[in-house]
C-alpha positions, 0 to 999 in steps of 0.5 A, a space after each residue: 722157749 725158742 726151738 733150735 735145730 743144728 744143720 750141716 752147712 755145705 762147708 761142714 760148718 754148723 749154724 743154728 736156726 731159730 724155729 720161732 716162725 715155725 712155732 708161731 705158724 703152728 700156733 696160729 693154725 691151731 688157734 684158727 682151728 680151735 677158735 670157731 668151736 670155742 666161740 660156738 659153745 653156749 652156756 649150759 642150760 637145764 636142757 644141756 649136759 652138765 660139765 660137773 662130774 661128767 654127768 648128763 642132765 636128764 633130757 626131755 624126749 622132744 620139745 616145741 617152739 610156739 608162736 602165739 600171735 595176738 591182736 588188739 584186745 588179746 593180751 590177757 588171752 595170750 597170757 592165759 594161753 601161754 600158761 596153759 601151754 607152758 613147759 620149761 623144755 619148750 620155747 615161747 614167742 609172743 607177738 602182739 600186733 603193732 596196732 594194739 595200743 601201747 598200754 596193752 603192749 605194756 600189759 602183755 609184758 607185765 603179765 609175762 614178767 610177773 611169772 617168775 618161772 618164765 625168767 628162771 627157765 629163760 624160755 619166754 620172749 615177747 617181740 619188742 618191735 612187733 610187725 604191722 599185720 593185715 588180716 588175710 595179707 602177706 604180713 601174716 606170713 612174714 610175721 610167721 617167718 620172722 618168728 621162725 628166724 628169731 626162734 632159730 637164732 635163739 639156738 635153743 633145742 626144739 624139734 617142732 614149730 607151732 603157730 597159734 593164735 590167742 583164740 586157740 587152746 590146748 586139749 592135751 598137756 605138754 607131757 602128753 605132747 612129748 610122749 606122743 611125738 617122742 617116737 616120731 621122725 623129727 622131719 615130719 610136717 603137719 600141714 593140712 593141704 590139697 591141690 583141689 582149690 575150687 572156689 579159691 582159684 577165683 577168690 584167692 589165687 588169681 586176684 592180685 592184691 597189695 598189702 599196705 602194711 608192706 610199705 605204709 606205716 600205720 596202715 594195714 589193709 588189702 587193696 586191689 590195684 586199679 591200674 590192672 585191667 582184669 585184676 587177675 593173673 594166670 594160674 602158675 605153671 612153674 610149680 603146683 599150687 596148694 592150699 590148706 589150713 593156716 595152722 601148722 606144726 613144722 619140723 626144725 629142718 623145714 623151718 631152716 629150709 624156708 628160712 635159708 632157702 638154699 635151692 631158692 624155692 622158698 624165696 621164689 614162692 614167697 615173692 609169688 605169695 606177696 600178692 595172694 589173698 590169705 597167703 598163710 593158707 597157701 605158702 607152707 603147703 606149696 613149699 612143702 609139696 613142691 620140695 623133693 626133700 619134704 614132700 614125702 615128709 608131709 602129713 595131711 593134718 593141721 592138729 586142730 579141732 575146728 568146727 565150720 559152718 555149712 557151707 564154710 564161711 570166712 571164720 570158723 564157729 566159736 566152740 562152746 561146752 556143746 562141742 566138748 565131747 567132740 573135741 575130746 573124741 577128735 584126738 587133736 592137741 589143739 582147738 579153735 576158735 574160742 571166745 575170751 572167758 568161755 566156761 568151756 576153757 575153764 572145764 578144759 583147764 580143770 578136767 584135761 590140763 588138770 590146772 589147780 587154778 587160773 594162775 597154775 600150770 598144766 599137770 606134768 612131770 615138772 609140775 605135779 603134786 608133792 607129798 606134803 598137802 598136795 601142793 604143786 611144785 611148779 616154781 623151779 623148773 630145775 628141781 632135782 628129780 623132776 627135770 626130764 620127767 614126763 607124766 603123760 595121761 589120757 590126752 597122750 593116748 588120744 593124740 597117739 591114736 590120731 597120729 597113728 591113723 594119720 601116719 598109717 601107710 595107706 592114709 599117709 601116701 594116699 593124702 600126701 601132696 595130692 
C-alpha cells in the first residue's frame, strides 16, 4: 500500500508525494536489525528452553566439554572412557592420532555409532580429519587448541573444558561433578603450575627443538637443529615462564581467550612454545599467569590423582588395586595412568560409578533405576522427569572437600601464579 501525504506548494497548490522510498528504507533498516538475531537462533535441544507453551525445560546446573585423546591401539580404551564419562548434558570430542591404522579409526567410529543414546542426545563427535601428533611436541598442544576451537564452534552450552587421555579414568560420576561445581565461579581455571622450573630450565625450556609433524606428512618426531651452535636459547624476559601438569580444566571464557587472543598474548606465547619440549606442560600455565584477567582465577590443581616414582621419571606409575584407597582419599575427580583392562577399573565401575555392566553408563539422575525390576533407564536422555535431575553421591562430597581446600583464601592466593 502506497503512503500518501499532501503538502502545500509555494503557490498554494497541492501535490501528492508517494512515500514508497521512505517505506522501503524503513523496511530495509528493520531487516538489517532483525536478520542477525534470526540467523543466530539455533534449533531447540534438550538443554534449551522450549517454545511450546512458554514453559522452560529443566536445565542441568553446569556442564563440561571433554576431549579424549587417543593414539594407536587405544580405540577400545577411548570408547570405554567415553561411556564412563557420559552424560547427555555434556559435550564429547574424541581424537585418535592420524598414525593409528585406518581400521582402528573405523573401529572407533563403529564403537561410538553403535550407542544409540549418543545419536539421540547429539553430543558426541569424533574428529574426522585427525592430526599427526608427536609425543612431547607442540603438535600435542595444537591438537588441544584445535579441539577447543571445534567445541566452541559447536555452540553448545558448556562451562569447563577438560582434556583427558585414553589412559585416564573418572573417580566420580558426572552428577557428582555437576553438584560439586554448581556453586563455583564459572571463570575458574584448574591448572597446576609453578614458576620454579628447576631441571626443566636446562632440559625443557632452553633447548630448541623442531616437531616434524608440523611440516612433514607421516613423520612425527622431535629433532634438534644441527645448525644452532649451542642449541640453547636465553631464558625469556618479556614474560614469566611457568610449568606444570598437562592435564587441565579450563573455563569457557579462558578457552575463548586462548582461541581469539584479543590482546595477542596467547598467539605470542604459542609461537614461543612451538620450539619447547613438552609444550603442553608450559603453555596454559604461562598464558594464565601472565594474563591480568585470568591470573587471579587460576587454581593450582590439576584435579588428577597421579602416582610418580621417586625421583619422578618421564611417565607416572601405573595405578592398580593397591592405589584404590589413596585414589578415593585424594578427592580427585580423575586418575591416571591405568593399563588397559586392569581389574581396578572394574572396581571403579562397580563401586564408584555404579555401572551395572561394561556397556552401561554411570549412575545419575538421567540414568537410574526404575520402579520395575530395577532396570536402568538410560536410553532416552529426554525422558520426562529425568531431564535436569541430578543425583549426586559420596563422590560429590569428596570432590567438594578437595575444592574447598584448594579454594580456601589462604591456599588459593598463596599458591597462585608464584
